[in-house]
C-alpha positions in Angstrom: -9.5 19.9 9.9 -12.8 19.8 9.5 -14.7 16.5 8.7 -17.1 15.4 5.9 -20.5 15.9 6.9 -22.3 12.6 6.0 -25.9 12.2 6.2 -27.9 9.5 4.2 -32.0 8.5 4.6 -33.1 5.4 3.0 -36.0 3.4 2.6 -36.2 -0.4 2.1 -39.0 -3.3 2.6 -38.0 -3.6 6.2 -37.5 -0.2 7.6 -36.7 3.3 7.3 -33.0 4.1 8.5 -31.4 7.2 8.8 -27.4 7.5 9.4 -26.5 11.1 9.8 -22.7 12.4 11.0 -22.8 15.1 13.4 -20.6 17.9 12.4 -17.5 18.3 14.5 -13.9 20.0 14.3 -10.9 17.7 14.4 -8.6 18.9 17.1 -5.7 16.6 16.6 -2.8 18.1 14.9 -1.4 15.0 13.2 -3.0 11.7 11.5 -4.4 9.3 13.8 -5.0 5.5 13.0 -8.4 6.1 13.7 -8.7 8.7 11.2 -8.4 6.2 8.6 -11.3 4.1 10.0 -13.3 7.2 10.5 -12.5 8.1 6.7 -13.5 4.7 5.3 -17.0 4.5 7.6 -18.0 7.9 6.1 -17.0 6.6 2.6 -19.2 3.6 2.6 -22.3 5.4 4.2 -21.9 8.0 1.4 -22.0 5.4 -1.1 -25.7 4.2 -0.7 -24.6 0.9 -2.3 -26.4 -0.8 0.5 -29.3 0.1 2.7 -28.5 1.8 6.0 -30.1 -1.0 7.5 -27.6 -3.4 6.2 -24.7 -1.3 6.8 -25.8 -0.8 10.3 -26.2 -4.8 11.1 -23.3 -6.2 9.0 -20.6 -3.7 9.9 -21.2 -0.7 12.2 -23.0 -2.8 14.8 -21.8 -6.1 14.1 -19.8 -8.4 16.3 -17.7 -9.8 13.5 -16.3 -6.9 12.8 -15.3 -5.6 16.4 -16.9 -6.7 19.6 -16.3 -4.5 23.1 -17.6 -5.9 26.3 -17.1 -4.9 29.7 -19.1 -7.2 31.7 -22.6 -6.6 30.5 -21.9 -3.7 28.5 -21.4 -4.2 24.5 -19.9 -2.0 22.1 -19.0 -2.4 18.5 -17.6 -0.1 15.8 -20.0 2.2 16.9 -21.3 2.3 20.7 -24.6 3.9 22.2 -23.3 7.2 23.4 -25.0 6.7 26.8 -22.8 3.7 27.3 -19.5 4.9 26.0 -17.9 5.7 29.5 -18.5 2.2 30.4 -16.7 0.7 27.9 -13.1 0.8 29.4 -10.1 -1.4 29.8 -9.9 -3.2 32.9 -6.2 -3.0 33.1 -6.2 1.0 32.8 -9.6 1.9 32.5 -8.4 3.5 29.1 -11.5 5.0 27.3 -12.5 2.8 24.1 -14.7 5.6 22.8 -13.5 9.2 22.7 -14.3 11.1 26.0 -14.1 14.5 24.7 -14.7 15.8 21.4 -16.3 12.3 20.2 -16.9 11.0 16.8 -21.0 10.9 16.9 -23.3 9.4 14.3 -27.0 9.9 14.6 -28.9 6.4 13.9 -32.5 6.6 13.8 -32.6 9.8 16.2 -30.3 8.0 18.6 -26.6 9.1 19.0 -23.4 6.7 18.6 -19.9 7.0 19.0 -17.4 5.6 16.6 -14.6 3.6 18.4 -11.5 5.9 18.5 -8.7 3.6 20.6 -7.6 1.3 17.6 -4.6 -1.2 18.7 -1.5 -0.1 17.1 0.0 -3.6 17.8 2.0 -5.0 14.5 -0.5 -7.0 12.8 -1.2 -8.2 9.6 -4.8 -8.3 8.1 -6.6 -11.4 8.9 -8.4 -13.1 5.8 -9.8 -15.7 8.0 -11.4 -13.8 10.9 -15.0 -13.0 9.6 -15.5 -16.9 9.2 -14.3 -17.6 12.9 -16.8 -17.3 15.8 -16.4 -13.8 17.3 -15.1 -13.1 21.0 -15.3 -10.2 23.1 -12.2 -8.2 23.3 -11.5 -5.1 25.3 -9.1 -3.5 23.3 -10.0 -2.2 19.6 -9.3 -4.3 16.7 -5.7 -3.8 15.4 -5.7 -1.4 12.5 -5.0 -3.2 9.6 -7.0 -6.4 10.8 -10.0 -3.7 11.4 -9.8 -2.1 7.8 -9.6 -5.4 6.1 -12.8 -6.7 7.8 -14.5 -3.8 7.0 -13.8 -3.7 3.6 -14.5 -7.4 3.3 -17.9 -7.4 4.9 -18.8 -4.5 2.6 -18.3 -6.5 -0.5 -19.7 -9.8 0.6 -23.0 -7.7 1.7 -23.1 -5.8 -1.4 -22.8 -9.3 -3.6 -25.5 -11.2 -1.3 -27.7 -8.1 -1.7 -27.4 -8.1 -5.4 -27.6 -11.9 -6.0 -31.4 -11.8 -4.3 -32.5 -9.1 -7.3 -34.2 -10.9 -9.8 -33.2 -9.0 -12.9 -29.5 -8.6 -11.1 -27.0 -7.1 -13.5 -24.7 -10.0 -14.1 -21.8 -8.0 -15.4 -21.8 -6.0 -12.4 -22.1 -9.0 -10.1 -18.8 -10.2 -12.0 -16.8 -6.8 -11.8 -17.5 -6.7 -8.3 -16.6 -10.5 -7.5 -13.4 -10.1 -9.1 -12.2 -6.7 -7.8 -13.1 -8.4 -4.5 -10.8 -11.5 -5.3 -8.1 -9.4 -6.5 -8.2 -7.4 -3.4 -7.9 -10.8 -0.9 -5.4 -12.1 -3.1 -3.2 -8.8 -3.1 -3.5 -8.8 0.8 -2.7 -12.4 1.2 0.4 -11.4 -1.1 1.4 -8.6 1.3 0.9 -11.0 4.2 3.7 -13.2 2.7 6.2 -10.3 2.8 7.8 -9.4 6.0 6.6 -5.7 6.5 6.2 -3.4 9.1 2.5 -3.6 10.1 2.6 -0.6 12.7 0.3 2.2 11.4 3.2 3.9 10.4 4.8 1.4 8.7 5.0 0.4 5.1 2.5 -2.6 5.4 -0.1 -0.6 6.8 0.5 1.8 3.7 0.6 -0.7 1.5 -2.9 -1.7 2.8 -4.4 1.6 2.4 -3.0 1.9 -1.0 -5.2 -1.3 -2.3 -8.3 0.0 -0.5 -7.7 3.1 -2.2 -7.7 1.5 -5.5 -11.3 -0.2 -5.0 -13.1 1.3 -7.7 -16.8 0.0 -5.7 -15.8 1.8 -2.5 -15.5 5.1 -4.4 -18.5 4.7 -6.5 -22.2 5.9 -6.6 -25.3 4.7 -7.7 -25.0 5.6 -11.6 -21.3 5.7 -11.6 -20.0 4.2 -14.7 -16.7 2.1 -14.0 -14.4 0.7 -16.5 -13.5 -2.9 -16.5 -9.9 -3.2 -16.7 -10.1 -6.7 -17.6 -11.7 -5.9 -20.9 -10.6 -2.5 -22.2 -13.9 -2.1 -23.8 -16.0 -2.9 -21.3 -18.0 -1.1 -18.8 -20.4 -1.5 -15.5 -22.8 0.7 -14.2 -23.4 0.7 -10.3 -26.1 0.2 -9.1 -27.9 0.3 -5.3 -28.6 -3.1 -4.4 -31.5 -2.4 -2.1 -33.4 -0.1 -4.4 -33.0 -2.8 -7.0 -34.3 -5.4 -4.5 -37.4 -2.9 -3.8 -38.3 -2.6 -7.5 -38.0 -6.1 -7.9 -40.4 -6.9 -5.2 -42.8 -4.1 -6.4 -42.8 -6.0 -9.8 -43.5 -9.1 -8.4 -46.4 -7.7 -6.2 -47.9 -6.1 -9.4 -48.3 -9.5 -11.8 
């Protein structure tokens, strides 16, 4: 199976950042947990809804999402390629990042590896973890918790960036907020049931189905989405970082 090649370059008022997934051929003969995480990461990179810089600092290299620490060496969802062999568990020296055929992304010319050891322990998505102080861990975040945290932080970042736009589209803001809170409510409802949260269990599959229904995550700038809360309402998806930059230029021109 050949994976999607994702490469985006953007400009913001802070810095130009390029995130480009390196071509690779999948050698696994069956679906594994980390493939779901890989697919979600590729989807967010390709969306172009938040700047690459914000995507990197808020999700790909953020302690709140995942933080691997082995002595003085740090790794996150992404880890610098030249230190991945040092990010092993202390108990059995298991590699946290794939030692052979790694999943590689180039960020501003530097190579990073995507984490591949996703703990398969049965665990519900933790809706409170993003508000708690991060703690270094030696095994990857559990699959359901990690997927949920990535989605939550993406929505929060997109909404935060849109809120800074002088002429923000309130209709779009309302749509995104509503879809986000509906997702949180649905996850909480799943947590209330006695489901099997193993990556091959029904809880995991139901969480994936919820994520797959999120319209924003499948969007691109300029896409028209149906607002199902109003059968005659539509919203136009905008990239928050470009809107913010345009607003800044207008202010400077006055």
